[in-house]
N, C-alpha and C positions, 0 to 999 in steps of 0.2 A: 367542324370540331373534330379534334384528334380521337381517334378509337385505337385501343390497344387491348390485346388478349394476354392476361397474366394468370399466374396460379393462386397468389393470395394478395389480397389487398388489406392492408392495416390502416385503420383510421385513427390517428392520434400519435404524435411522437413523444408520448409519455414514457416513463421508465417500462411500464407493462407493455406498451406497444413496440418499443425498441427490442424488449426481450423476446416477443413473439417472432419479430423479423429475424433477429439473430439466431435463434434456436431453429426456426424454419430453414434458413439457409445452411445451417450446420447439419440438419437432417437430409439435405439435398436438394431443396427447392432452388431453382435457378432464377426465377422470375417473380420477385416480391417487391411491391411498391408500398411506401409509407407516405400517407397524407398528413401533413402538418399545417393547420390553418395559420399558425403564427409564423414568425420569421426566424425562430431559433429553437433549440431543445436544450433541456437542462444538462445534458452530457454530449455536446457536440463531438468530442473526440472519438465517440463510438462510430460516427457516421463513416469516417475514413477508415477506421481500423477495421470495420467488418463490411466495408463496401455497400453500405445500405443505400438504396435507391429511394431518396426521400424527396417529396415534392413539398417545398415551403409555400405557404400562403395559398393553398389549394384547398377549397373547401367542398365538403360532400353535400350534394343537393337531394339525391334520391337513391334508393336501392330497390331493385326488382328482382325477384328469384325466378329461376326457370329449371327445367329438367337438367340443364348442364351446369348451372352455377348461378352467378349474380351479375346483373348489370348495374354498374354504379355510374351515375351522372355527377360530375363535379364542376367547380366553376371554370375548370380549364379543358375539360375533355370528357371522354367516356371510357370506362374499363369494363371488360368481361373477365370475371374472375371466378375460379372454382370455389373460393370461399372468401368471406369478409370477416375481419376481426375489429370490432369496435372497441377501442382502447382509450376512449376519453376518461376524464376523471369521474370518480364516484364519491359523492359527498353526502355525509349525513351530519348535521350539526349535532353536537353532544347536549344532553339535557342537564346542564350544570348550573347551579345558582351563580348569577352574576349581578353584583350590586349596581344599582341605578347610578348614573352619572359617569359611566366609563365607555359611552358609546363610541368616542372617538379613539379609544384605545383597545377595545376588544372587537376583534374581527371574526365574523362568521362566514366562511367561504371566500375570504379575500386576504391579501397581505397588506401591511402598511406600505405606503410610498416612501421612497428615500430612507430606508431603514439603517443606513451606515451609521456606525457608532451607537446603535441603539441595542438594548437588550430585549430580545423577543422570545417568548414562551410559545412553542407549537404544540398543541395538544392533539395527538392522533396516533394511530398505530398501523396506518394503512399506506398505499402507494403515494396519495397526495401529501401526506404529512412529511414522508421522506423527501419528495420532490420540493416542497416549499421550504423544508430545512436546508437543502443544498441552495436553492435559489436565494434565500436570505443571507446564508453564509457567504456566498459569492459577492453579495450586495454590500458585505462589510459589517453586517449585524453580528451581535453576540447571541448564538442560538442555543437554547435548551429545548430539547424534544421530549415531551412527556409521552412515553409509548407503552404504558401499561396495558397488558393483554396482548402484546405484540407476539405474532407468531411467525418467525422468520420463514418458515415453509410456505406461508401463504403469500409472502412478497414475490414479485416477480425478480428474476436474476439481476437485472440492473438496478432496481430499487434497493435489494438486499446489498449489492456492492456499494452503492452510494451511502447507505446507512453505516456501514461498517468503516468505510474510508472516512467519512465524517468524523467519527469517534477516533480512529486511528490517527488522523492528521490534526486532532484537536480542534477542528473547526466547529464542533458542536458537542455540548454535553448530552448524552442520551440517559434518560431516566428510564431504565428497561422495564421496571416492575411497578411503576405508579403513575397515576394522574392526579391532578389537583381535585379536592373535594369541593372547593368553592373558590370563587374570585371576589375579593372585596376591594374597595377603594382606600387607599392610604396616601395622603398628601398629594392627591391628583393622580396617582398611578396605581395600576392594578396590583394587588397582592394575591399571589397563589398560595392556599393553604393545603397542605398535604397530611392525609391521616397516617400514611407510612412513616413510621418513627425516624427511620434513617434518613428520610429527606427533609431538610429544613424548609420552613416557609420562606418563599422568595418573592422579591419584588421585581417588576419588569416595566419597561417603557410601553410594550404592546403584548397582547395576548391573541394568538391566532388559533381558532378552531378548525380542525381539518379531520375531524373524527370520521373515519370511512366504515362503511358497513352496507347494509341493505338500503339502496337508495336510487335515485335518478342517475343516468348516465348524462354527465355534462355535455353541452352542445350537441344534444339529440334533436337538432334543428333542421331536420331533413325528413323527407317522405320515406316510408318503408312499405313495400308491397310484396307480401309474402304469400306464395301458394304452395311452396315446397319447404319443408322444415330442414333443419341442420344445414343451412347455408350461411347464415349470419350468426356470429358468436359475439356475445357482449362480455368483456373481461371486466370481471368484478372482484370484490373482496371476498364475496361469498358466492355460492352457486344457487342461491334462492332466487326463484323468479318473481318479478314484480308483475302486478295486474296490468300495468300500463306497457309492458313489453312482452307480451305473450308470443309475439313473432320472433324474438331473440332467444337463442339459447345461451344462458349465462355460464362462464367457465371462470374458475378461480385464478387470479393473476399468476400465482406461483406454480401453476400447472397448465397454463393456458394452451401452450403450443401442443403439449402432449394430448390434451383432450381434443384439440382441433385436428390434429394429425390422426388420431385414432378414427375419427368420423369421416374425414375428407381426404386424408393422404396416407392411408394404411401402408402403402408400398414403400414409403420412405423409412429411412433408418430412425430408430427410437433414440432420442438423446438420453445420454446417460443419467440415471437417478439412483441414488443409493437405496438399498432395501428398506422397508418401512422402519425398521428398528434403528436404522442409521440415519434417518432424516434429520436435518439440522434442528428441527424443533424438538427433538427427543433428547432432553438434556440428561437423562438418567444413564444411558449407555456412554455418553461422552464423558461424563463426570466419573463413571467407573473406569474408563480407559485412562484418564488423567491420573486418576489415584494409583492405578497399577503401573503406569509407565514413567511418570515424572518423578524427579527426585531432588529438584531444586526450585528456589523461588526467585522470580525477577524482583529486585528491590529497588531499581532505579531504570528509568527509560527516559533519557534525555535526547531530544531531537535538535540536531544542528540545523536541519531543515527537513522537510517532510520525508526525504528519502536517505537520510544520513543520520545514524543514531549511535549514541554511547550507552550500553546497557550493562548494568551490574547484576550478577547471579549469585545467590547464596546456596550453595549445596546443603542438603539435609545432613550429611555425614560431618560437615563442619571443616574438612581438610581441604585447604586451598594452596598447599605447598607446590611450588614450581619454580623453576628458573626463569628469569626474565628472558624473553624471546621465544619460549615454547607456546604450543597451542594445545587446545582442548576442543571436544565436540559438543555442539549444542543440537537439540532435537526437538521436534514437535510432531504431533501426529498427524496423519493425513486427513483425519476427522475434523481439524480445525478449519475454520472458515478462511478463505482467501480475501485479500483486499482488492483483488482485480476481478475481472469477469472471465478469465482464462479458465480452461477445463484441464484438469491433470489427466494425462494419458494413463490409461490402466488403472483408474481410481477404484474400480470395483474389486480389484484384487489386492489393492494396497491400502484400503480404507482404514483398517484397524492397526496399520504398521507406523513405525516411527520413520521421519525424515531426519537424517543425521547429517551435519556438515562440520568440518573442521574449522575453526577461527582462531588466529593468534590471539593470546591474551594480551590485552593492552594494559595501560595503566593510567589512573589520574596522575597528573603531574605534582600536584600539591594536596595536602590533607585539609581537613576542615579549619585548622588554625594557621595554615600558611607554611608548614614544614614540608620538605620533600615527602612524598608518599611512600610509606614503608609497606610493600605488599605482604611481607612476612608477618605483619601484625594484624592483617585484615581477614575477615571471614567471608570476603566477596572476591569475586573475579570480574574485570571489566573486559567488555568486547567492544569493538568499534566495527560497524556493519553498514553496509549500503544496501538499500533495495534493488533487487535486480528485477527488471521489467520483463514480461514475457515478449517474446519474438516469434517469427514465422518458423524458426527452427529450434526454438528452446523454451520450454514452459518451467520456470523455476518454481520449486516447490516450497522452500522454507522461508526465504525472506518475506514473501507475500504473506504468510501467515504470521510470522513474527511481527509484522507491520501492525497488527490488530491488538497486540498485547500491551499490558499496562502494568505498573508496579503492583506486586501482590499476586500475579498470575503465576501459575506453575509452568515449569519446562523441564526438559531432560538435559542433564550435564553428563558428559562421559565420565567413567571413574578415574580415568588415567589422563595425565598430560604427557606430552611427548615432544620431541624435536631436538635437533642438533644445533639450530640456530640461536646460539647462546653466546655469552661473553667469554666462554672457557679459554678461547686462544689469545685473549687480551691479558696477558700476564706481567705487563709493565706499565706502571701508572703514567709514564711519560710518553706512551705511544699516541699517535694520532688515530681517532676513531671516526669513520665517515659513514653515515647512514644514508642510503638512497631508496627512496620509496615512491610508489605511486598510490594515489587514493588511500584506502584504508590499509594499504600495506605498511603505512607508518605505525600500526598498532603495536608490533613486537619491538620496533625501534624506540618507541616512547618509553616502554618498559625498561629497556637496556640503557636508554639515556638517564632516566631517573636513578637506576641502580649505580651507574658510574659516578654521577655527581654525588650521590649519598656516601659513596665510599672514597670521595676525595680524589677523583682521578685528576691528574695535573694536565695531561696533554690536551691538545685541541680536540674538541668533539664538534661535528658538524652534522645537522640533520637537514637533508633535502628532500622536499615532498613535492611531487607533481601532480597537479590536479587539473581539470577542465577549467573550472572557475573558482574564484577565490572563496566563495561561500562553501566550497566543498572542503574547507580546512577546519575540522571540528575541534582542534586543540590550539588554534592559532594564538589566541590571547595568552594561554598558559606558556607557550613557548617564548612569547615576548617577554613575559615575567622572568623566565629562566635566563634569558639573555641579559636582562638588567642586573641579575643577581650573580651570575657567573661569567667573568670575562673570558673564559676558555670555551665557552659554549656559543654556538652560532646556528641559527635557524633560517633556511633559505627556502621559502615556498616559491613555486613557479607555476605558471598556468599556460594551457595550451589553447584555450577558447575564450579567454576574458577580453571583452571588448576594449579597445584602446591599448592593450598590452602586446607587445610582439610575442608570437608563439615560440616557446622554447621547450626542449625536452631534457631529460636527464643527461643523455649522451652529449648534447650541446655544452653542457657545463664541464664535462670531462674534456672534450676537444679544445674548448677555449680556455682551459685552466681557470675557471671562474672562482675556484676555492682560494686563489692567491689573494683574493680581496681581504680574506681572513688571516692572512699569512700563513695559509695551510698549503703544503706541498704534497702531491700525491707521490710519496716516496715508498716503494714497496718494502724496503728495509725498516721503514718507521712508522708504517700505517696498516690498518685493517679496515677494509671496505665491506659493508653489509648491505645486501640487496633484497628488497621484498616488494612484490607487486606484480604488475603486468609482465608476463613472459617475455613480450616483445622488447620491453625495456631492458631486461636482464639479459637475454640473448645466450642462453646455455648452448654450448656445442652439441651437435645432434649426431646420431648414428655411431657406428664403430669407428669411422675415420675421424671423428671429432671435428667436423667441419661446422664452422659457425653459421648461423642463419642469416637471412636477410630479412628486414633491413639490419644494419650493424647494431648490435646491443652494447650495453655497458662492460659486459665480461670481455668481449673482444677488445674493446679499447683499453681496458685495464691490463689484460695480459700482454698488449703490445707495449705497455709501460714497465712490464718486468713482473706484475702481481701474478700470483698463482692460485688456481681454485682449490678450496679447502675440500678435500674428498676423505672418505673412509680410509684410515690407514695412512693417509698423506696429509699432513697439516698445511694449509695455504693461508693467504691473506685475503682472499675473495670468499665471502660467506653468503650463501643464498638460501633463503626459505624455499624448500624444494616441494612442499606439499600443496602449494598455490595452484 
């Protein structure tokens, strides 16, 4: 039997167990092992992301404490650990009236098999309810989580992230402040009745009770021999001891590692937690900060997919005047929740401050009746935004918070718009106008395209957008409608990673004179070219000598054709969005 000496053994690959392992490693522990009796965990991407040493299909058989720690015997070996965290599920079935005749559709402590395309109500406000919500969502169920009494601070870091992502990605409806009062049978299906007036009574295919609280640790099917206290910690929804586990020290899931660290690993670094008045569960302080700092309302949040959004914002002051192509700043507080499990650097000093980022103002192509959109008559601004994931070298702050917002939520909008990336140089309605963009860089080009067509521009207009895959085209259908309606307008999407499609870049189209398919010639005397997006695609000259970078960008290729950069005090025919 293999024997290994480690620092911390975590039993259970639950969200709480993974949270303890992640935070322990962030505090400096180098030898942490997670035992998972099953073949998978609910968030498998965290295993590689945080380099977690997880042992699947390995069951705990016994625990024995000693002066130096705990000896754990498992189905595959033996571990000598300084501490053990038991992070199995905690279940307490709620005492809710359930009408007879629903035995096959109301589940206590289990989830329905084959839930795809079924509507399932999960009742609970703890770790297990969140985990089952994710599990059912991934299996294709329509999930409603009734989480009345939920305290985000008591959830583990991973469970909190799962919950917020479920809502942000519209994979579950979260009823934050209510649970059903009773479950009755209607036409053979469970009907959930809610006393809270804002929640309508709802019918489901199945109801699952996962109400967590003071209860038994699931899978406690091993022997415990304790002669030394404070070696074995039971991760719970509350820190209340049960008579059946006097040998275990209960710790709250949301604060489990901090409690274990304080007792067994005091020399490691303390993971950052905001001061008590700033905790996630303290809504009063957060609402006060929102009221003080936010000056606009999100009126629409349309997801092209989970990581690509079209957002409309209405400022309180009502002034949305701007020139097509300009940009404005959006902001959210550092106090807002993140949609991922990353930790902001220096959060203690920034918590009460705003994160501000500049975004080009985009434009819907058509209004609600099918006319070209007139931004001058609207009281909203549209933005086209992509979620920026964290990496080893960068922890983005704004989009990961924006991901959790919904229509009606408040936001900061900068008081001024700015930018020289406008249609001011296009003073002849017969000129050719070519827009070249990558990803969400098409946002200002959309606004300028609509403006040109609204004003009756007669010359050719071409919009090229380079994306990784074609699902990253958030305006594709509307551009197709534009092409059908206006013979002088052409939309050319290209992809660099779409399966079955040859990889092509914007620079390739310039080199190969691809625009001639639209009878468009890149003639510097008759054309203006607008560039917005990836700096590598644009390729602005660098340094005092004006040397072009490698690889070759669009600007270098255009200059070779006789085009000139538009600069302050010197008008040209290449226009670049420089704030990017």
